[in-house]
Each structure stands twice: as structure tokens, then as C-alpha cells.
C-alpha positions as CSV (number, residue, x, y, z in Angstrom):
1,M,35.2,6.9,21.7
2,L,33.4,9.8,20.1
3,Q,35.9,9.7,17.2
4,K,35.3,6.0,16.7
5,T,31.5,6.6,16.6
6,F,31.9,9.5,14.2
7,H,34.1,7.3,11.9
8,S,31.4,4.5,12.0
9,L,28.7,7.0,11.2
10,S,30.6,8.5,8.3
11,I,31.2,5.0,6.8
12,A,27.6,4.1,7.2
13,S,26.3,7.3,5.7
14,G,28.7,6.9,2.8
15,A,27.5,3.4,2.2
16,M,23.9,4.5,2.3
17,L,24.6,7.3,-0.1
18,L,26.4,4.9,-2.5
19,A,23.5,2.4,-2.3
20,L,21.0,5.2,-3.0
21,L,23.1,6.4,-6.0
22,F,23.3,2.9,-7.4
23,T,19.6,2.3,-6.8
24,G,18.7,5.6,-8.5
25,A,21.1,4.8,-11.4
26,G,19.5,1.3,-11.8
27,C,16.0,2.7,-11.8
28,L,17.0,5.3,-14.3
29,A,18.6,2.7,-16.6
30,L,15.5,0.5,-16.3
31,W,13.2,3.4,-17.1
32,Y,15.5,4.5,-20.0
33,G,15.6,0.9,-21.3
34,N,11.8,0.9,-21.4
35,G,11.7,3.9,-23.7
36,G,11.9,6.7,-21.1
37,R,13.8,9.8,-22.1
38,I,15.1,13.1,-20.5
39,V,15.0,15.9,-23.0
40,A,15.8,19.6,-23.0
41,V,13.1,22.2,-23.8
42,Q,14.2,24.3,-26.8
43,S,11.3,26.8,-27.0
44,G,8.8,28.7,-24.9
45,S,5.6,27.3,-26.6
46,M,4.4,25.7,-23.4
47,R,5.0,28.6,-21.0
48,P,4.3,29.0,-18.1
49,L,4.3,25.2,-17.5
50,F,7.8,24.8,-18.8
51,S,10.2,26.9,-20.8
52,T,13.5,27.0,-22.6
53,G,16.2,25.5,-20.4
54,D,14.0,23.1,-18.5
55,A,14.2,19.3,-18.9
56,L,11.3,16.9,-19.5
57,L,11.0,13.3,-18.4
58,V,9.0,11.5,-21.1
59,S,7.6,8.0,-20.9
60,P,5.8,6.0,-23.5
61,M,2.2,5.1,-22.7
62,P,-0.2,2.6,-24.2
63,T,-2.9,5.3,-24.7
64,Y,-3.2,9.1,-24.6
65,R,-6.1,11.4,-24.0
66,P,-6.9,15.1,-24.4
67,G,-5.0,17.2,-21.8
68,D,-1.9,14.9,-21.9
69,I,1.3,16.7,-22.8
70,V,3.1,14.5,-25.3
71,R,6.4,14.6,-27.1
72,Y,6.2,13.8,-30.8
73,Q,8.3,13.8,-33.9
74,S,7.5,16.7,-36.2
75,P,5.7,15.5,-39.3
76,G,7.4,18.2,-41.4
77,N,10.9,17.7,-40.0
78,P,11.7,14.2,-38.6
79,G,14.8,15.6,-36.8
80,V,12.7,17.8,-34.6
81,T,10.6,16.8,-31.6
82,I,7.8,18.9,-30.1
83,A,6.2,18.7,-26.7
84,H,2.6,20.1,-26.7
85,R,-0.7,19.4,-25.1
86,I,-3.3,17.1,-26.8
87,T,-6.4,19.1,-27.5
88,H,-8.4,16.6,-29.6
89,I,-8.2,13.0,-30.8
90,N,-10.1,12.0,-34.0
91,K,-12.2,8.9,-33.0
92,Q,-12.1,7.5,-36.6
93,T,-8.4,7.9,-37.5
94,G,-6.8,8.2,-34.0
95,W,-4.9,11.2,-35.2
96,L,-4.1,13.8,-32.5
97,T,-4.3,17.5,-32.5
98,T,-1.9,19.3,-30.2
99,K,-1.3,22.9,-29.2
100,G,1.4,24.8,-27.2
101,D,-0.1,26.5,-24.2
102,A,1.5,29.8,-25.1
103,L,0.4,29.6,-28.8
104,S,-2.9,30.8,-30.2
105,R,-3.4,28.2,-32.9
106,P,-3.3,24.4,-32.8
107,D,-0.7,22.3,-34.6
108,Q,-1.6,20.2,-37.6
109,A,-3.0,16.7,-36.7
110,I,-0.5,14.0,-36.3
111,P,-0.7,10.2,-36.5
112,P,-0.2,8.3,-33.2
113,R,2.9,6.6,-34.5
114,L,4.8,9.9,-34.2
115,V,4.1,10.2,-30.5
116,Q,7.2,9.2,-28.4
117,G,5.6,9.5,-25.0
118,R,3.9,11.6,-22.3
119,V,5.6,14.2,-20.2
120,I,5.6,12.8,-16.7
121,A,7.8,15.4,-15.0
122,V,9.5,18.8,-15.5
123,A,12.9,19.6,-14.1
124,P,13.4,23.4,-14.1
125,G,16.8,24.4,-15.4
126,L,18.2,20.9,-16.0
127,G,17.8,21.3,-19.8
128,R,20.6,23.9,-19.8
129,L,22.9,21.3,-18.2
130,L,21.9,18.7,-20.7
131,D,22.5,21.1,-23.6
132,L,25.9,22.0,-22.1
133,L,26.9,18.3,-21.8
134,H,26.4,17.9,-25.6
135,T,29.1,20.4,-26.4
136,P,32.7,19.3,-27.2
137,A,34.2,21.5,-24.5
138,A,32.0,19.9,-21.8
139,L,32.8,16.4,-23.0
140,L,36.4,17.2,-22.9
141,A,36.2,18.8,-19.4
142,L,33.8,16.3,-17.8
143,I,34.5,13.0,-19.5
144,Y,37.8,12.8,-21.4
145,I,40.1,14.7,-19.0
146,P,38.9,12.9,-15.8
147,A,39.1,9.6,-17.6
148,L,42.7,10.3,-18.8
149,A,43.6,11.4,-15.2
150,L,42.2,8.1,-13.8
151,L,44.0,6.0,-16.4
152,T,47.3,7.9,-15.8
153,N,46.9,7.5,-12.0
154,E,46.3,3.8,-12.4
155,A,49.2,3.3,-14.8
156,W,51.6,5.0,-12.3
157,R,50.2,2.9,-9.4
158,L,50.6,-0.3,-11.3
159,A,54.1,0.7,-12.4
160,R,55.1,1.4,-8.8
161,Q,53.7,-2.0,-7.7
162,L,55.4,-3.9,-10.5
163,R,58.8,-2.2,-10.1
164,V,61.1,-5.1,-9.1
165,P,64.8,-4.8,-8.7
166,Y,66.5,-6.4,-11.7
167,R,69.8,-8.1,-12.1
168,V,72.2,-7.7,-14.9
169,F,75.1,-10.1,-15.0
170,G,74.6,-10.8,-11.3
171,Y,74.6,-7.2,-10.2
172,R,71.7,-5.1,-8.8
């Protein structure tokens, strides 16, 4: 009786965990589809709030105000993004002045079109994992090899199921 109860509980908890994972993945996909991003921090310009190796959850917002930490495309180098705090917004042009908390001087003003979103959460240490996942070795170890193992396993399983005795000239 106890073993049956334990088995039922393990099935129920497994189903709940699976449902939770799917719900979380669905919410993350919806958030990502609406412009949300998870990015790794590459410098210590915002210490102590966040530092190198942390991850930021960034979400686009309709408006921004001084005090918000925003991620924006560098005006001098479009391939670089920066996450700094807004210190001033020019009322005439709408341009934003930002500054890293650990820096002594503000950045040059940027047009609002370069802003990609506001930092809504910080995940300490997760940025290291994100950076690792972008390396060829991690892709090989975490994506390609497990996928190849799954495909090989399925091919063997199908081959065993489809193996039918054959006849050649009436003999088995």
C-alpha cells in the first residue's frame, strides 16, 4: 500500500514539475517574443548593483525616466550594448544621458531609438553560463552530442521494431 502511494506521489510530482517547466518556458517564450532579452554583463561599470558574469533581464518599455537602468546600443559601436542608469532626459530632444554607477563621468547623450529596454531583474552568476553556452565546445557538449545520442537511440529502437524475418526462395 505504501509503495503504491509513493508511486502515485512520484507520478503526480513529476507531472506537476513538467507542467511548471512548460508554463515557465511558455512565459519566457512569450516575454522573449515581445522583445524581452536575457543578456550577460561584460563589465563592472554598474558595480555593486551588478557585475561581470551576472545576467540581466531586459524588457522594452513605452517610456523611461531618470533612475531607470536601460540597455542601449552604443552610438559609437553598433555591435556593443551598454546597461547604465539614466541620469537626465532632455525635455526638448528626448535624448537620454546615462552613467555607470561605478564610473565618475556620465556617458554622451543618446537618442531614445537606441534604447532596447529597461533592466527588470538581475541574475547573479547566470551571465557566465550564458557566455559559456556561446562557445563551440559547449554547443558540442550540450546540444550536438545529446541530439546525436537521441537520434542514434531512436534509430536503433526503430530498427529493432521493424526487424521482420524475411524469406528468400521460401526459406527463412
